[in-house]
PyMOL CGO cylinders between C-alpha atoms (Angstrom):
from pymol import cmd
from pymol.cgo import CYLINDER

trace = [
    CYLINDER, -76.72, -32.75, 54.90, -78.05, -34.95, 57.28, 0.3, 1, 1, 1, 1, 1, 1,
    CYLINDER, -78.05, -34.95, 57.28, -80.10, -37.00, 54.94, 0.3, 1, 1, 1, 1, 1, 1,
    CYLINDER, -80.10, -37.00, 54.94, -77.73, -36.69, 52.28, 0.3, 1, 1, 1, 1, 1, 1,
    CYLINDER, -77.73, -36.69, 52.28, -74.77, -37.98, 53.74, 0.3, 1, 1, 1, 1, 1, 1,
    CYLINDER, -74.77, -37.98, 53.74, -76.02, -40.33, 56.71, 0.3, 1, 1, 1, 1, 1, 1,
    CYLINDER, -76.02, -40.33, 56.71, -79.41, -41.22, 56.79, 0.3, 1, 1, 1, 1, 1, 1,
    CYLINDER, -79.41, -41.22, 56.79, -80.47, -41.79, 52.97, 0.3, 1, 1, 1, 1, 1, 1,
    CYLINDER, -80.47, -41.79, 52.97, -77.17, -43.34, 51.94, 0.3, 1, 1, 1, 1, 1, 1,
    CYLINDER, -77.17, -43.34, 51.94, -76.11, -45.30, 55.07, 0.3, 1, 1, 1, 1, 1, 1,
    CYLINDER, -76.11, -45.30, 55.07, -79.43, -45.89, 57.40, 0.3, 1, 1, 1, 1, 1, 1,
    CYLINDER, -79.43, -45.89, 57.40, -81.49, -46.34, 53.77, 0.3, 1, 1, 1, 1, 1, 1,
    CYLINDER, -81.49, -46.34, 53.77, -83.98, -43.80, 54.70, 0.3, 1, 1, 1, 1, 1, 1,
    CYLINDER, -83.98, -43.80, 54.70, -85.72, -42.83, 51.80, 0.3, 1, 1, 1, 1, 1, 1,
    CYLINDER, -85.72, -42.83, 51.80, -89.17, -40.99, 53.23, 0.3, 1, 1, 1, 1, 1, 1,
    CYLINDER, -89.17, -40.99, 53.23, -88.49, -38.30, 56.32, 0.3, 1, 1, 1, 1, 1, 1,
    CYLINDER, -88.49, -38.30, 56.32, -91.93, -38.05, 56.60, 0.3, 1, 1, 1, 1, 1, 1,
    CYLINDER, -91.93, -38.05, 56.60, -93.31, -41.97, 57.14, 0.3, 1, 1, 1, 1, 1, 1,
    CYLINDER, -93.31, -41.97, 57.14, -90.19, -43.75, 57.91, 0.3, 1, 1, 1, 1, 1, 1,
    CYLINDER, -90.19, -43.75, 57.91, -90.53, -45.32, 61.15, 0.3, 1, 1, 1, 1, 1, 1,
    CYLINDER, -90.53, -45.32, 61.15, -87.38, -45.31, 62.24, 0.3, 1, 1, 1, 1, 1, 1,
    CYLINDER, -87.38, -45.31, 62.24, -87.45, -41.59, 62.37, 0.3, 1, 1, 1, 1, 1, 1,
    CYLINDER, -87.45, -41.59, 62.37, -89.13, -39.42, 65.38, 0.3, 1, 1, 1, 1, 1, 1,
    CYLINDER, -89.13, -39.42, 65.38, -88.64, -35.23, 65.88, 0.3, 1, 1, 1, 1, 1, 1,
    CYLINDER, -88.64, -35.23, 65.88, -87.94, -34.01, 69.13, 0.3, 1, 1, 1, 1, 1, 1,
    CYLINDER, -87.94, -34.01, 69.13, -87.74, -30.18, 70.16, 0.3, 1, 1, 1, 1, 1, 1,
    CYLINDER, -87.74, -30.18, 70.16, -85.77, -27.64, 72.40, 0.3, 1, 1, 1, 1, 1, 1,
    CYLINDER, -85.77, -27.64, 72.40, -82.90, -27.89, 73.98, 0.3, 1, 1, 1, 1, 1, 1,
    CYLINDER, -82.90, -27.89, 73.98, -84.19, -30.19, 76.86, 0.3, 1, 1, 1, 1, 1, 1,
    CYLINDER, -84.19, -30.19, 76.86, -84.87, -32.66, 74.19, 0.3, 1, 1, 1, 1, 1, 1,
    CYLINDER, -84.87, -32.66, 74.19, -81.20, -33.88, 73.85, 0.3, 1, 1, 1, 1, 1, 1,
    CYLINDER, -81.20, -33.88, 73.85, -81.36, -34.96, 76.85, 0.3, 1, 1, 1, 1, 1, 1,
    CYLINDER, -81.36, -34.96, 76.85, -84.68, -37.16, 75.98, 0.3, 1, 1, 1, 1, 1, 1,
    CYLINDER, -84.68, -37.16, 75.98, -82.96, -38.03, 72.74, 0.3, 1, 1, 1, 1, 1, 1,
    CYLINDER, -82.96, -38.03, 72.74, -79.61, -39.58, 74.49, 0.3, 1, 1, 1, 1, 1, 1,
    CYLINDER, -79.61, -39.58, 74.49, -82.17, -41.27, 77.70, 0.3, 1, 1, 1, 1, 1, 1,
    CYLINDER, -82.17, -41.27, 77.70, -84.04, -43.32, 74.45, 0.3, 1, 1, 1, 1, 1, 1,
    CYLINDER, -84.04, -43.32, 74.45, -80.70, -43.96, 72.61, 0.3, 1, 1, 1, 1, 1, 1,
    CYLINDER, -80.70, -43.96, 72.61, -79.03, -45.17, 76.00, 0.3, 1, 1, 1, 1, 1, 1,
    CYLINDER, -79.03, -45.17, 76.00, -81.93, -47.38, 76.76, 0.3, 1, 1, 1, 1, 1, 1,
    CYLINDER, -81.93, -47.38, 76.76, -81.73, -48.99, 73.30, 0.3, 1, 1, 1, 1, 1, 1,
    CYLINDER, -81.73, -48.99, 73.30, -84.97, -47.45, 71.90, 0.3, 1, 1, 1, 1, 1, 1,
    CYLINDER, -84.97, -47.45, 71.90, -83.41, -46.19, 69.13, 0.3, 1, 1, 1, 1, 1, 1,
    CYLINDER, -83.41, -46.19, 69.13, -79.78, -47.49, 67.92, 0.3, 1, 1, 1, 1, 1, 1,
    CYLINDER, -79.78, -47.49, 67.92, -78.72, -43.38, 66.81, 0.3, 1, 1, 1, 1, 1, 1,
    CYLINDER, -78.72, -43.38, 66.81, -79.69, -39.95, 68.10, 0.3, 1, 1, 1, 1, 1, 1,
    CYLINDER, -79.69, -39.95, 68.10, -78.98, -36.24, 66.15, 0.3, 1, 1, 1, 1, 1, 1,
    CYLINDER, -78.98, -36.24, 66.15, -79.15, -33.01, 67.51, 0.3, 1, 1, 1, 1, 1, 1,
    CYLINDER, -79.15, -33.01, 67.51, -79.31, -30.19, 65.02, 0.3, 1, 1, 1, 1, 1, 1,
    CYLINDER, -79.31, -30.19, 65.02, -79.61, -25.95, 65.43, 0.3, 1, 1, 1, 1, 1, 1,
    CYLINDER, -79.61, -25.95, 65.43, -82.71, -24.61, 64.81, 0.3, 1, 1, 1, 1, 1, 1,
    CYLINDER, -82.71, -24.61, 64.81, -82.47, -22.55, 60.99, 0.3, 1, 1, 1, 1, 1, 1,
    CYLINDER, -82.47, -22.55, 60.99, -82.86, -18.52, 61.86, 0.3, 1, 1, 1, 1, 1, 1,
    CYLINDER, -82.86, -18.52, 61.86, -85.12, -16.79, 60.53, 0.3, 1, 1, 1, 1, 1, 1,
    CYLINDER, -85.12, -16.79, 60.53, -82.69, -15.42, 57.95, 0.3, 1, 1, 1, 1, 1, 1,
    CYLINDER, -82.69, -15.42, 57.95, -81.97, -18.49, 56.74, 0.3, 1, 1, 1, 1, 1, 1,
    CYLINDER, -81.97, -18.49, 56.74, -85.34, -19.31, 56.55, 0.3, 1, 1, 1, 1, 1, 1,
    CYLINDER, -85.34, -19.31, 56.55, -86.42, -16.53, 54.51, 0.3, 1, 1, 1, 1, 1, 1,
    CYLINDER, -86.42, -16.53, 54.51, -82.85, -17.04, 52.03, 0.3, 1, 1, 1, 1, 1, 1,
    CYLINDER, -82.85, -17.04, 52.03, -84.60, -20.52, 51.41, 0.3, 1, 1, 1, 1, 1, 1,
    CYLINDER, -84.60, -20.52, 51.41, -88.01, -18.74, 50.94, 0.3, 1, 1, 1, 1, 1, 1,
    CYLINDER, -88.01, -18.74, 50.94, -86.55, -16.12, 48.68, 0.3, 1, 1, 1, 1, 1, 1,
    CYLINDER, -86.55, -16.12, 48.68, -84.84, -19.02, 46.22, 0.3, 1, 1, 1, 1, 1, 1,
    CYLINDER, -84.84, -19.02, 46.22, -88.11, -21.35, 46.34, 0.3, 1, 1, 1, 1, 1, 1,
    CYLINDER, -88.11, -21.35, 46.34, -86.59, -23.87, 47.85, 0.3, 1, 1, 1, 1, 1, 1,
    CYLINDER, -86.59, -23.87, 47.85, -88.01, -26.53, 49.71, 0.3, 1, 1, 1, 1, 1, 1,
    CYLINDER, -88.01, -26.53, 49.71, -86.54, -27.33, 53.99, 0.3, 1, 1, 1, 1, 1, 1,
    CYLINDER, -86.54, -27.33, 53.99, -86.82, -30.75, 55.14, 0.3, 1, 1, 1, 1, 1, 1,
    CYLINDER, -86.82, -30.75, 55.14, -89.73, -31.42, 57.68, 0.3, 1, 1, 1, 1, 1, 1,
    CYLINDER, -89.73, -31.42, 57.68, -89.71, -30.51, 60.65, 0.3, 1, 1, 1, 1, 1, 1,
    CYLINDER, -89.71, -30.51, 60.65, -87.20, -28.06, 60.37, 0.3, 1, 1, 1, 1, 1, 1,
    CYLINDER, -87.20, -28.06, 60.37, -89.20, -24.92, 60.70, 0.3, 1, 1, 1, 1, 1, 1,
    CYLINDER, -89.20, -24.92, 60.70, -90.24, -25.81, 64.18, 0.3, 1, 1, 1, 1, 1, 1,
    CYLINDER, -90.24, -25.81, 64.18, -90.74, -22.13, 66.21, 0.3, 1, 1, 1, 1, 1, 1,
    CYLINDER, -90.74, -22.13, 66.21, -90.89, -21.00, 69.84, 0.3, 1, 1, 1, 1, 1, 1,
    CYLINDER, -90.89, -21.00, 69.84, -91.93, -19.17, 71.19, 0.3, 1, 1, 1, 1, 1, 1,
    CYLINDER, -91.93, -19.17, 71.19, -95.19, -19.54, 69.08, 0.3, 1, 1, 1, 1, 1, 1,
    CYLINDER, -95.19, -19.54, 69.08, -97.57, -16.87, 68.51, 0.3, 1, 1, 1, 1, 1, 1,
    CYLINDER, -97.57, -16.87, 68.51, -101.21, -16.94, 69.16, 0.3, 1, 1, 1, 1, 1, 1,
    CYLINDER, -101.21, -16.94, 69.16, -102.76, -16.16, 66.02, 0.3, 1, 1, 1, 1, 1, 1,
    CYLINDER, -102.76, -16.16, 66.02, -100.62, -18.97, 64.57, 0.3, 1, 1, 1, 1, 1, 1,
    CYLINDER, -100.62, -18.97, 64.57, -99.90, -16.66, 61.84, 0.3, 1, 1, 1, 1, 1, 1,
    CYLINDER, -99.90, -16.66, 61.84, -96.28, -14.34, 60.64, 0.3, 1, 1, 1, 1, 1, 1,
    CYLINDER, -96.28, -14.34, 60.64, -96.52, -11.19, 58.52, 0.3, 1, 1, 1, 1, 1, 1,
    CYLINDER, -96.52, -11.19, 58.52, -93.50, -10.48, 56.38, 0.3, 1, 1, 1, 1, 1, 1,
    CYLINDER, -93.50, -10.48, 56.38, -93.50, -7.13, 54.72, 0.3, 1, 1, 1, 1, 1, 1,
    CYLINDER, -93.50, -7.13, 54.72, -92.64, -7.34, 51.19, 0.3, 1, 1, 1, 1, 1, 1,
    CYLINDER, -92.64, -7.34, 51.19, -90.35, -4.70, 49.73, 0.3, 1, 1, 1, 1, 1, 1,
    CYLINDER, -90.35, -4.70, 49.73, -91.40, -3.32, 45.70, 0.3, 1, 1, 1, 1, 1, 1,
]
cmd.load_cgo(trace, "trace")
């Protein structure tokens, strides 16, 4: 929704992966960092979004949809970097 309603039509951002005006930040403490960077005029605007839940990610994957870049950041990271989802027959 952020891309479809704000980033693209208002700010003219077309490519979330490569636009130099986009910066990503993770975690609750980074909300203060985003605010600080906006306050210092390093950025014109900042957005903080709630992370997608595992159930939301599973539902999107089950529908063969694609999530926006950086929207699947998960903590804590598994040591193996691998998650296993049991398929039901």
